[in-house]
C-alpha positions as CSV (number, residue, x, y, z in Angstrom):
1,M,0.0,0.0,0.0
2,Y,1.0,3.6,-0.4
3,E,2.8,5.1,2.6
4,K,4.1,8.5,1.3
5,I,1.5,10.3,-0.9
6,L,2.0,13.6,-2.6
7,V,-1.2,15.7,-3.4
8,P,-0.6,18.7,-5.6
9,Y,-3.2,21.3,-4.5
10,D,-4.5,24.3,-6.3
11,S,-7.7,25.0,-4.4
12,S,-9.8,23.5,-7.1
13,E,-12.6,21.1,-6.5
14,P,-10.8,18.2,-8.2
15,A,-7.7,18.9,-6.0
16,A,-10.0,18.6,-2.9
17,H,-11.4,15.3,-4.3
18,A,-7.8,14.1,-4.8
19,L,-6.9,15.0,-1.2
20,A,-10.0,13.1,0.0
21,Q,-8.9,10.0,-2.0
22,A,-5.4,10.3,-0.7
23,L,-6.7,10.4,2.9
24,E,-8.6,7.2,2.1
25,L,-5.6,5.5,0.7
26,A,-3.4,6.6,3.6
27,S,-6.0,5.2,6.1
28,M,-5.2,1.7,4.8
29,A,-1.5,2.0,5.7
30,P,-0.6,2.7,9.3
31,G,1.8,5.6,9.6
32,A,1.2,6.8,6.0
33,T,1.9,10.4,5.4
34,I,0.5,12.9,2.9
35,T,2.2,16.1,1.6
36,V,-0.1,18.7,0.2
37,L,2.0,20.5,-2.4
38,A,1.2,24.0,-3.6
39,V,3.2,25.2,-6.6
40,V,3.4,28.9,-7.0
41,D,5.0,30.5,-10.0
42,W,6.6,33.5,-8.4
43,H,8.3,36.2,-10.5
44,D,11.8,35.6,-11.5
45,Y,13.4,38.5,-9.7
46,N,16.6,38.2,-11.7
47,A,14.8,38.6,-15.0
48,E,15.7,41.8,-16.9
49,T,12.1,42.8,-17.3
50,F,11.6,42.7,-13.5
51,K,14.7,44.7,-12.9
52,I,13.7,47.4,-15.4
53,A,10.1,47.6,-14.0
54,A,11.4,47.8,-10.4
55,R,13.8,50.6,-11.3
56,M,11.2,52.5,-13.3
57,S,8.7,52.3,-10.5
58,G,11.3,53.4,-7.9
59,V,10.6,50.2,-5.8
60,M,14.2,49.1,-6.0
61,G,17.5,50.5,-7.1
62,D,19.9,49.1,-9.6
63,S,20.8,46.1,-7.4
64,L,18.2,43.8,-5.9
65,Q,18.9,42.9,-2.3
66,A,19.0,39.1,-1.9
67,D,17.7,39.3,1.7
68,S,14.7,41.5,0.6
69,L,13.8,39.0,-2.1
70,E,14.2,36.1,0.3
71,A,11.9,37.8,2.7
72,I,9.3,38.4,0.0
73,D,9.5,34.7,-1.0
74,Q,9.2,33.6,2.7
75,E,6.2,35.8,3.3
76,A,4.5,34.5,0.1
77,A,5.1,30.9,1.2
78,R,3.8,31.6,4.7
79,E,0.6,33.2,3.3
80,T,0.1,30.3,0.8
81,T,0.6,27.7,3.6
82,E,-2.0,29.5,5.8
83,N,-4.5,29.7,3.0
84,I,-4.1,26.0,2.2
85,R,-4.3,25.0,5.8
86,A,-7.6,26.8,6.1
87,A,-8.9,25.4,2.8
88,I,-8.1,21.7,3.6
89,A,-9.1,21.8,7.3
90,P,-12.7,20.6,6.5
91,I,-11.3,17.7,4.5
92,V,-8.4,16.7,6.7
93,G,-9.9,17.3,10.1
94,D,-7.6,16.3,13.0
95,R,-5.8,13.6,11.0
96,D,-2.1,13.3,11.8
97,G,0.5,12.8,9.1
98,V,-0.6,15.6,6.7
99,E,1.9,18.4,6.0
100,I,1.9,21.3,3.6
101,A,4.8,22.3,1.2
102,V,5.0,25.3,-1.0
103,V,7.5,25.4,-3.9
104,N,8.2,27.8,-6.7
105,G,8.1,26.8,-10.4
106,S,6.0,25.5,-13.2
107,P,3.5,23.0,-11.9
108,H,4.5,19.9,-13.9
109,D,8.2,20.3,-13.3
110,A,7.7,21.2,-9.6
111,I,5.4,18.3,-9.0
112,T,7.5,15.6,-10.7
113,G,10.7,17.0,-9.2
114,Y,9.3,17.1,-5.6
115,A,7.8,13.6,-6.0
116,N,11.0,12.1,-7.4
117,A,13.3,13.8,-4.9
118,G,11.1,13.1,-1.9
119,G,10.7,9.4,-2.5
120,Y,6.9,9.5,-2.8
121,D,5.2,6.2,-3.8
122,C,2.0,7.9,-5.1
123,I,0.9,11.2,-6.5
124,A,-2.9,11.8,-6.2
125,M,-3.9,14.8,-8.2
126,G,-7.1,16.4,-9.5
127,H,-8.0,16.8,-13.1
128,R,-10.1,19.6,-14.2
129,G,-11.3,18.2,-17.5
130,M,-10.9,21.5,-19.4
131,G,-12.2,20.2,-22.7
132,A,-10.8,19.5,-26.2
133,V,-8.7,22.6,-26.5
134,R,-7.0,22.0,-23.2
135,S,-6.4,18.3,-24.0
136,M,-4.8,19.3,-27.3
137,L,-2.4,21.7,-25.6
138,G,-1.7,19.2,-22.8
139,S,-2.5,19.3,-19.1
140,V,-0.5,19.2,-16.0
141,C,-1.7,15.7,-15.3
142,Y,-0.5,14.5,-18.7
143,S,2.8,16.1,-18.2
144,V,3.3,14.6,-14.7
145,L,2.3,11.2,-16.1
146,Q,5.0,11.5,-18.8
147,K,7.8,12.8,-16.5
148,T,7.6,10.6,-13.4
149,Q,8.0,6.9,-12.5
150,V,5.8,7.4,-9.4
151,P,2.3,5.9,-9.7
152,V,-0.3,8.7,-10.4
153,L,-3.9,8.6,-9.2
154,I,-6.0,11.1,-11.2
155,V,-9.2,12.2,-9.6
156,K,-12.1,14.2,-11.1
């Protein structure tokens, strides 16, 4: 059975359903843990366009202070974690073994990278069913399926 489950979470209804299914799977394995993963695509502070905009607006001078940027990232991660904790509380209840992680990046790369690096044995993720156009362009679910060796449970 699955003992270490990753649940990418974007506050959508399918993501909530995936979390509920992950909780059910975890209940079958004593000591199983679940990580609820939020992927946030923060701005690339080192990009030239950001630097130019920051200088033009007077927000920052010519050099971006690394400690200022780190503080911004930490605050964004803290707020995201609090928002997710509040959103999943009705689903999770008082169950132990559920943690929240927030990472920066594109969803498919961040999910697969986190799952592979963290030794997860299952990814349970929601699928929005965005229709024909979305399926032609590709979805995060499809990309995750292609990029990981970890079993993936897709929940609608």
